[in-house]
N, C-alpha and C positions, 0 to 999 in steps of 0.2 A: 410920526406925528396923527396920521388918517386911523392908524388903531387904535390909538391911545382916546380920540376923540370919538369915536366908537365906541368902543367900549363903554368910555363915560354915558352915550347915549344910551346905550343897553341899560347901562346901571338903573340909570335914571326912569327911563321906562319901565323897567322891571318894579322899582321902587311906587311911581306913582300906578303901574296896574294893582299890587298889591293893598294898599292905600284905598282903591276903588273896590276894590272887592271887598274887604274888611267893612267899608259903609255899605255895602251893599247886603251884608249876612247879620248885621245888625239887629236886633230884636227890637219893635218899639214896645218897651216895657208896658207905657200907658197904654194902650191898645190891647197887649197880654192880660194887663189888671182887672180891665173891664169884663174880661169873661169869668172871671173868678169873683169881681163884685161890682154891684154897679155904683157904689159909696165908699170910696177910697179915694185916700190921699197917699202922695209921693212922697218920701221924704230922702236925702240924701244922706247916706254914712261913710265918712272915709272915701267919697267922690262915687260910691255905690248908690243906684237907683233902689230901696225896699217899699214896699207897698205896706198899707196899716189901713183896715177896717175894722168897724164893731159891729159884731151879730150877737144876740141873745148877752148884751151886757159884757161881753168878753171880748179884749182886744184879739187880733189877728195880723199875721204878717204877711208880707207875699214874698216871697225868691225868687227868683231866676238861677238855674244851675250855672248857665255858662258865664257868669259873674265870680263864680267858685271855684269849678271846678271843669276841666276839661279831658276828661277821660272820652275816648272814643268806641261807639259803637263799631259793626262790622266794616262799613264803608264810612264813617268820619264820626261826624258830632251828633246828637241827640242833646236837644236840651229840653226842658219841662220846666213849669213854672211851677208852684205849690204855695199855698196856704197854713201856717200854720198859727197853735195858738200859743200861748206863750209857756205852757208846758211842753213844744214840740211837737204837739199830735197833730199831725196830716189831716187838714180838713178835706182840701181839695186839691188836686192834682192833674195837670193838664199836657198835653205833649206842644208844644211848640212851633219843633222845628226840627226836621231830623235827613239828615244825608242817606238813611239807608233804604233799602227797596221799599217805596207804599205796601206792598203786599204782605212782608214781615210786619212792617208797625199796623195794618190791618189786623194779622192772625193774632199779633200780642194784644192789641185793644179785643177782638172778639174772644179771647181768650179771659178778660178780666185783668188783665195786666195791670194798667195805670189804675182802675178801681182799687185793685188790690194794698195800694198803699194807704187809703180811706181810714181813718180811727188809727193808724196804727204812731205809737212813741216809740223813738229808738231806745235801744239797750245801752246801755254804758260797759261793755268786753273789754278788760286789757287797756281801758282808758281810750278807747275807741268808742264812737258811737256806732253805732250798728242796727241799721232795719232789715226786720223779720219779715222780707219779701220770696217768693220764688220765680227765680228765672224762668224762661218760658222753653222749653226743652224745642230746638228749631229753630229759636232764636237767642241763643243761651247769650254771647257775644254782646247783642244788641242790651238784652236786658239786663246784663249784670254792670254794662257801662250805665246804664241809667240808676240803678240802684246806689252805683259807686259816687255817682254825680251829686244823688240826693242825698248822702249819707255825708259826702264833704262840706255840701250847700249847710247840712243842717249843724256841722260842726261850726261854722262861722257864722250861722245864724242864732246860735246859742250861745256866743258871745257879744253879738251884735242886740241881742232883745234885754239879755244883761246890763250892756251897757249905756240902753233907752229906760229900763228901768229905774236906772240908778240918778239918771237926770232930770 
């Protein structure tokens, strides 16, 4: 009986630890949107937060990759937030959080990896959206994971934007 109680206590403790860890790892979407635009609104589409703002009379939408994709970098998650127009052209992309070594992230930033997304429109190849951005040698795993996370998010973003246009 004592073993059963101990096992239950351990399972409950592990569950509570995982829940607390998930809460601590959540990104403040509103705070991240404010780094992209000072005048934005947040909408929920299928329980997922989407940012929206208007610039130069064009609609832009803000997406957080961790809502849509979980590709891992060298040491874990690397989340970015980005703004796109209704044609899926990336207007701005920012690093939100990374489990990877800060030196590698700084290295990627110094070589313009994050800025290389700006102005890019995904190409459709074999029914997939591909964004043509080169990975950074020396940080290949992390840069490839970010590219895949952006691509996966763009697939969902396209669906969401089409739905918003119909509403």
